[in-house]
Structures are given as structure tokens and as C-alpha cells.
N, C-alpha and C positions, 0 to 999 in steps of 0.2 A: 587580428584578434587582440584585444587589450590584454596586458600582462595579467591582470586579475583573473580574467576568464581563462587565459591560457594555463595558469598555474592550477586553477580548479579542475580544468579538463585533464591535465596531467595527473592530478591527485586521484580523480575518479578512475582513471585507467590503471594507475599503480595499485589502487585499492582492490580492484577486481583480480589483479594478478600478483598480489602480495605473497601468496603461498609459494610462488616460484623463487622468491628472494633467498630462502634458506638453501635451495638447491645450488644457486650460484655461489653462495658463501662456502658450502661444503666442497663443491668441486674445485674452486679456487684454492681453498685451504688444503685439500689433498695434494694438489700439485706442489704447493709451496712446502708442505710438510715432508713429502718424499724428497724433494730437492735438498732441503736442509739436512735430512737424515743421511743422504748420500754424500754430503759434504762434511760429515763428522759431527753435526750438531745433535743435541737431544739424546746422546748416547749413554749418558750417566743415568742408571736406573733410579737411584735415590732422588736425583734432581727431578726426573720426570714424574716420579710418584708425588713429589711436592706440587708439581704443576697440575697433576690430576686432582689433588685435594683442593687446590685453589679454584680450579675450574668448577668443581662440583659446588663449592660454597657460593660462588658467584651465580651459577645457574639456578641453584635452589633459592637464592635470594630473589632472583627475578620471578621464579615460579610462585614464591610466597606473595609477591606483590599482585600477581594475577589472581591468586586464590582469594586474597582479601577483597579485591575488586569484584570478582564474579560472585563470591559468596554472599555479598550484601546488596545485590541488585535484583530488581524485578524481572519478569519475563520480557523478552524482546528488547533488551538492552545488553550492552557488553557482550555481544555475540561474536560468532566466527563467520558471519555471512560475508560473501564475496561478490555477489551479483550486483547489489545496490545498497545504499545507505538505509538503515532501518533504526527507528527509535520511537517508542511509544511515549517516552517522557525523557526529560533531561536529568541524568544522574548528577545531583549536586551535594549529596551527603556522604558521610563516611570518608573513604579515601578520595572520593571525587571532590571533596571540599578542600583537599590539599593539593591536588594536581588534576588537570583536565583530561589527561590521556594516560591513566595508570597502566592500561593493558600494553600500550606501546613501550612504556617505561619498563614494564616487566619483561617484554620481549627482548628489549635491548640487553638487559643483564643476562637473560637466558642464552642469547647468542654470543654475548661477550665471553661467557664461560667456555663455550665451544672454541671460540677464537683463541682464548688463552691456551687451550690444549695444543695448538699448533706451535706455540712458542716463538713466534716471529713478531717482534714488536712493530715493525713497519706495516705488516699486514693488519695488526690490531689498529694502528692509526688510520689506515685506509678504510677499514671496516667501519670505524666510528664516524668518519666523515661521510662515507657513502650511506650509512644508516640514517644519519641526520638529514641529508639531502632528500633521500627517498621518502622517509616518513614525514618530513616537514610538509611535503606536498599532499600526502594523504590526510594529515591532520588539518591542513587548510581546507581541503574539500569537505571533510566531515563537519568542520565548524561552519562553513557556508551553508550546508544543509540544515544544521541545527538552528542557525541564525534565522533562516527563512521560515522554518517550521514553528519555532517557539518564541521568536522575537525578543521582547524585553526580558522574559524569564531567563533566556540564554545569556543575554548581554549583561545582566546584573551578576550572574554567576561568573562569567568569563572575565569581567572587570576586576574581580577580587581573587581569582584562582589562577595560578601559573600554569602554563601549558605543559611543561615537561619536567621541570625541576621542582619537587614538592616544597610546600611551605605549610607549617603547622599553625600559622597565625590565625586563620579563620576556620580551623577544624570544627566540624559539626558531626555528632554521632549519627550513624545511619538509622533510619526508622525500620529497616528490614533486618530481622535476625539472620545470623549466619546460616546458610543452607548448605550442609555437607552434600546432600543429594545433587544439588545443582553443580557444585564443584566437581563431584565424581563424574557427572554426566558431561560437563562442558570441558573439563581440564584433564580428562582421563589419560590423554596421550603425553602430558608434560613430563612426568617422571620417566616413562619409557623412552621418550625422545632424548632426554638428557643422558641416560645410561647407554642407549644405543649408539649415540655419537661418541661417547667415551670409549665404548667397546670397539667401534670402527677404527679410531685413531690408535688405540692400543694394539689391535691386530696388525694394522699397517706398520707400526713401529717394529713389532716383533718380526714381521716378514722382511722388511727392508734390512734390518740389522742381523737377520738370520739367527734370531734367538728362539729357543723352544717355547711352544705354546703351553700354558698351564691353566688349569681350571681354578683360577684365582678369584679374588673378590670382585674384579671387574666383570668376569664371566657370570658369576652367580648373581650379582646385583642386576645385571642386564636380563638374565633369565627370569628372575623373580618379578621384576618390573614388567616384563613382557607378558607373563601369565596374568598378572594383575590387570594389565591393559585389555587383554582379550576377554577376560572375565567380565569386566565392566562394559565392554563393547557388546557382549552377548546380552547382558542384563538390560542395556539400553535398547537394543534392537528387538528383543523377544519377550520382554517383561515390562511391567509398569512399576517396578520397585524403586526406580530412580525418579519417577514423576512426582511433582509437587505443585499443587495449584498456585498459580500466580508467580511461579519462579521458573 
């Protein structure tokens, strides 16, 4: 098999199973986190609090990128589908006029925030390299799909828009107004996931260092975001309040 077809095949495979990548990151991170704690690292509470704040800032920056992308796109684009590539049109406006893969860029920063929580800079470097290798193949497969389906429309856009590092040189305003309903429906798990992972590593640290558990800001932030998530999940599943035509 030629290299071009091989990379595309790998990309389609990784696309279908990309939801498992976070599990690998979390499991590997837990092992390294516990090992470092047992060896006297991350013991200073004030320093770890700073690490938590940096982690949240980076993760929410990534979530903001995703929200901007999803909120300004039509139906059947920028989705969370995993079985196959889907696209009714090529998104070329708004944030998509600055970068071709804003959702994967957002994902990178969201997961980078979690990796920062672990406090191991070697793991951060390995994560960054692994993420690039993994998603480079997915992006390649997606772009092959778009190229075959949309032809010259896709090529004109791709020739002037960077794949992963944004450029404002050719920025064009989106013709779709921001849809809060679509964001709440599609990105409802983002905030909860960020705080849930923050809480997980927070509890692990307290447990390994044998520190008392407290109902602090980490606990309450996770609890509130969890209630918010399940409320939105209920509204999506049993009502039409979050439905919006064409979005």
C-alpha cells in the first residue's frame, strides 16, 4: 500500500477510536502523578494551587476555541461523529478562515490543561508529540474526504488557511450567528470534564499525601458543573428546548 493510502487508512481508524485517546492520557497521567507524589514532588499546597489555576486557564482557553467554532457552524458540520466522516459543506468562514482544524486545536489545549495538572514536564513533552502524530493522521484523512467531496472549493480554502496554527491574515466573518443552543447541546460535557479531571487529580494528591479531604472550591465547582451537565443532557434527550433549525 502506498504511503498516502496508508496514512489515510490510519487516520480513518484513529478517527473512529479517537474517544479512547483521553483514557490513555488519563491512565498514563495517573501512574506518573502517583509516582511523583510518592517521591516527594508536588507536595507544596500553594505551588499545586498555582498549577491548578494554570491548568484551568489553559483548558478553558481550549474550550473557548471549540465554543467559537461550534457556535458559528451549520448542522452536520463540526460534530462529534466517530463512525465516519460527515460534512454537508466546507466551513470556511469565521474561525475556519483562520485555521482548518479549530476543534482539534481546542482539544489540544483542553488536554494540555489536564497534563499540566500532573506537573511532569517530560510527560507534557511526550503528550504534545503523541497528540501531533495522532491527530496529524486524522486531519489528513478528513482533508482527503473533503478534497474528494468538495474539490476546488476545498482546495481554494486549504491553500490560504493553515492547518493547525491560526493566522488572522485572511479572516472572514461567519455568516451564521452564534448559536448558544447548539453550543449547550454539543459542548455540554466540556466544563464538567475539565472540573472532573481537576477533582480526580486533586483527590489523588490528597490521598497519596494523606491530607484531609475538604469541601473546597474544587469539590463545589465539580458538583455544580456536574449538575449543569446532567440538566442539559436531560433537556437534550427529553425536550426540544435546545433544538434549532439548521443548527
